[in-house]
N, C-alpha and C positions, 0 to 999 in steps of 0.2 A: 724829548724826555720830561718827564713830569716837573722834575726840581727845577728846568730851566722854565717851563710854563709856568710855575707858581713862584718863582725868583723871588719876588717881591714881598709875596705875603710871607714866606718861607722866613725871610729876613728878618720881617716885622714879628712874626711869632716867635723867634730866634731872643730877639731883644724883649720883649714881653717875658718869655720863662725867664731870661736872665734878672731883669728889673725885679719879678717876682721873687724870686731865689734870693736874690738880695736883700729886699723887703723883709721877708722871713727870718733870714739869719738876724737883721738888724734890729729887727721886733723883739727877737729872744733876748736882745741885750739889753733894751729898755727897763728904766727902773720898775715901771709897773707893767710888768710881762702880761698880768692879769688883764688890764685894761687893752691889751694888744689882741686877746685871743682870739678874736673873729677876723681880725686883720691877717693874724698868722695864718689862721684855716683857710681862709680865701687866697691869700698868697699861694698854698699850696694847691689847691684846687685849680686854680689860674696856671700856675708852671705845670702841673702836670697835664692839664689838657693843652697847652700851648706845645709841649712837647710832643704827646701824642699826634696830633694834627700836624705837626712839623712832618714828623715821619713819616705819616700816614701820606701824606700829599707828595712826598719824596719818592716812596712806593707806587705813586698812583691809585690810590684807593678810589673806588667806585662810589664813595660815598661823601665825596668832598662836602658838598653842599650840606648835608646833613648835620654834619661833623663840626664846619665852619658857623652853623646856628648856634648849636650849642656850647663852642668856643666863645662867641659873640654874648650871649647872657652872660658867662661865668667872667668875661673880662670886664664888661661893664659892672656887675656887681663888687667885683674884687676895686677896681678903679673908685665905685662909689663909696666904700667902706677905706679905702686908704686916704681920698680927698679929705675926709673928716679928721686926719691927723696932720699935725703942724711939722714932724718930722721931715727931714729932705726926702729921705729915703724912701716914706710914703707918699710925698709929692711926685718924687720923679716915677714911682711905679704905679701910681694913677694916670700920667701922662700916657706910659707906654701902653697900657691896657686900653684907655680909653682910645688909641691909637691903632691899637690892634683889634677891639671891637669893631670898629667902623669897615677895617679891612676886611675882616670875618663877614659882616655884613653883607659886602659887596659880592664876596665869594658865595655867602648864602643864596644870594636873589635870583 
């Protein structure tokens, strides 16, 4: 079964998606929301691709390596943006994004 084959990365994708959604929501509550605009945008992009790849792997997609490559790129971009901000939610999100990007790169290889 696909979900057993990809169990570790599925868990990592879910953790990243959750961290991005939390960061997204928390950024919207910051005083200077305009300053957080790129972080918010990338949080959404990253959350969406992580959720999509998670579902695709459970379904047994034949495009796992291609999708994982795209996911790694977006996770890294989100992590790089989040690490620019001192908020705990951003730092936690950056950590989850970098971990996910690393796992996705392994799958893409």
